N, C-alpha and C positions, 0 to 999 in steps of 0.2 A: 308324686309331688313332694315338695320339701315339707318336712315336719314343721309345725308352728313352734316358735320360741315360747317358752312358758315363764311367766313372771310370778314369783311368790311375793305378793304384796303384804309385807310385814306391817307397813303403815306405822301406827302407834300401838300395835298389839304386844309390843315389848314391855308395856307397863312402865315406861320411863326408866328402865334398868338396862344399862349398856351390856352387862353380862348376859342377860336374857336375850337381848338383840343378837349378840354374837352366837349364842347357842342356836337361835333360830336360823341364822345364816348357815351354820354348819349342817344342821338337819336338812334345810332346803337344798343345799348344794350336794351333800354326800349321800343322804338317804333318799330324798325325793328326786334328785338329779334335775332340778330346775335350772333354767338358763340364766335367770337374773333374779335378784331380790330388790325390793323397792321399799323405801322409807317415806316419811313426810317431813317437810320443813315449813314452819309457820312463824312469822313474827306477829305474835298475838296482839300486841299493842297497836300495830299498824292495821291488822286485819279486822279487829273487833271494835265496834263502837263502845264508848265508855259504859253505857247502860247494860250492854250485853256482856261485857267483860266482868262487870260487878254483879250480874244477876246469878242466882243459884243455877246449878246444872239442871236442865229440864227433867233428867232422870237421875235423882240423887244417888240411887243405889250403884250407879256406874261412875260416880264422880271421884276424882282423886284430889279434890280441894273444895273449900267451902263456897267458892264462886266458879262460874264457868271459865273465867279467865285463868284463875289459879289452877283449875283442873287441866287446862290446856298447857300451861307452863310446866306443870309436873311431868307431862308426857313428852316434852320437847327436848331434843338433843341440840347442843350448840354446834357451831361450825367445826371446832376442833374434834368433837366427838364424831361428826360425820366424816371428817378426814380420816379418823382412826377406823371407822367402819369401812370406808372405801378401801383402805390398805388391807384390812382384814379380809374383805371379799376377794381381793386380788390373790391373797394367800390361799384362799379356798377355791380358786379358779371358778368364780361365779361373778357375773356382772353386777356392779353396784349401781343403783339409781335412786332417785328421790322425786316425789311430787312436791311442787312448790306452789304456794298459795298467794304470794304477795311479792312486791318488787324487791324488797330487801332479801327475802329468801331466794328469789331467782338469781340475784347477783351473787349471793354467797355460794350457792350450790354450783353455779356456772364457773366460779373460780376454781372449783375442784376438778373441772374438765372430765366429768363422767361421760360414758358412751352416749347416754341419752338422759333427758330430763322429762318428767311427766307433768302435764297440765291436767289437773282433775276437772271433772265436769263442773264443779262449783266455781271454778276460776276461768272457764274457757271464754268468758266475755271480758276478762280483765286485760284489756289490750295494752295498758301501760306495762303490766308485768310481762305479757307475751312479747312486747317489743324488745325487752332485754334478751329474751331467748332467741328471737328472730334475728336481731341485729348484732348482738355482742357475744353470742355463744356459738361455737363452731360445730357442736355435736348435733345428734338427732333430737327431735322433739316428738313425744307421743302425747296424744290428747284424747280425752274421753268426751263423748257426745251425749251423756246422760242429761236428762231434763233440759234439752236444747231443741228449739224449733228448727225446721228446715231452712227458714230464712236466716236464722242465726248461723246455721252451718255454712251457708253460702258466704256470709260475712267473714267467718273465721278463715275459710279456705282462701278467700280473696286477700285477706290480710297477709297470709304467708306467701301468696303469689306476688304481692307487690314488691317484695325484695328478693324474689327468685328462690325462696326457701321451701316451697311447697313439696319438692321432691325429698326434703329432709323431714317431712312430717308424716307420721303414722297416726291414723285416726281409729278410735275404738267404737264399735257399736256397743251401746251400754244403756241399761235401765237403772236409774238411781233408786235404790231401795235396799233395806237391810233386815231380813233377806227379801228377795224378789220372788213372788209366786210364779210358777212355770208359765201360766197364761199371760204374764206380763214381760217375759224375757224377750219376745219379739226377735227371734233369731234371724229372720229374713231381712232385718235391717242391715246385716252384713252384705247381702246381695245388693240391696238398694244402694248402699254406699259405694260398693265396688263399681256398679254400673254408672253411677253419677260422678265419682271422683277417682276411679281406678287409674285413669291415665294422667292424673294431676298430682296425686300424693304418692308417697313411698309405698303405701299399702293400707290395708284395712285389717284390724284385729277385733278381738272380742273381749270385753271386760265384764265378767259375770259376778253377780251377787246372789245367786240362787243356791239351792241345796243340791248336793250330789255332783256327779261329773258327767252324766249322760249328755247334757246340753253342750258341754265343752267338746265332746267327741263329734257331735253334730256340727259344731262350729268349724272343726277341722275339715269335715267333708265339704263345707261351703267355702273353704279356701282362706280362713282367717290366718294371717301371717304371724300374729302374736296372740296368745291367750293369757289373760291376767286374772288371777284369783287371790282374794284375801287369804292369808295364811296365819295360823295360830298353832301353838303347841297344845292348847286345851280350850275347847269351845265353852267351857264353864267359867273361864276367867272373867274378872270384872272388866266391863267395857262394852260399847255398843256394836263393835265390828265383829266380835268373836262368833256370834251366832250365824253370821253369813260367811264364815271363814272355813277353809279346809284344814283339818288336822293332818299330821305328816303322812299317814297311810293314804288318805284321800288324795293329797297332792302327788304322792308317788304314783298312784294308779293313773291319775290324769296324765302325767308326763309319759308313763309307759304306754298307755292306750292311745294317746294322740299320735305318738311316734309310730306305733304299730299300724294304726289306721292310715296315716299318711303314706307309709310304705306300701300298703295294699292298694292304694288308689291309683292303679295303673291299668293299661290294657295288656292283653297277652302279647308277648314279644313274638310268638309264633302261633299258628293256628292250633298246633298240638305241642304243648310244652314237653321238654325232656322228662319231667317228672310224671307226665301223663303217658308218655310213650311206653314206659314200662308196663303200666296198667292196660294200655290199649293192646299191647302184644299179648297180654295174658287174658284179658276179659272181653274185648270188643267182639261182638257178633259179626261174622263175615259171611257174606252171601255165597262166596265161591266154594 
């Protein structure tokens, strides 16, 4: 079977530092051998109500500003910085992508014409935003289905079918939590989504927020076309996503093992393979 594509989700784990973001791209591409890296883009004034923008961060130890809005602004890259990151990713031979959370961000990132744009679980019912991606952007769309009911899933898929874009849509089985305990990963959601939407969408992937990489290898055996994991250089850095992220060696092992398992998921080409014939000639009991 084809190996899944692996996305290193940098998100805002770069701590608002463009140099750190570039270092993460280099490590993800050259050391981990990920297929893609993904950032985030938010217009915080558009996305957040005034009271939430001006409220303190719910976990002050992770905050980069005195209010939640200022914290989010600190971590935000502008469009020119995203353009620079996209060019840098192309130099490193890794796919650039970004999650978009609002209409303005969707329009801005679409203008860069990346291979794909991601709709996070939090925004998968933001149909005004998704209309921009569906109608005005020619690339692929990837969409996570965390914290989403099955009725809402139907509505999302129907929305992309309306304009003939469902075959450009990849959907991720996902449980939204940071980190997610193993008993809540619900890996068989991959199979359910394949059975229900496999003939409609481009494919089904797995977006994980758990610890370790064993689950991702199991997702490979279930046929996940893409695997997405949060990525950090140091899980002790300040921020809420680092604890549910893989450090470089973890992501490297995931990429290596997923490709190895995918390569092994075949039937024998012959009843006795050439590598076995040597052993058969030497060791096999013969009745004659």
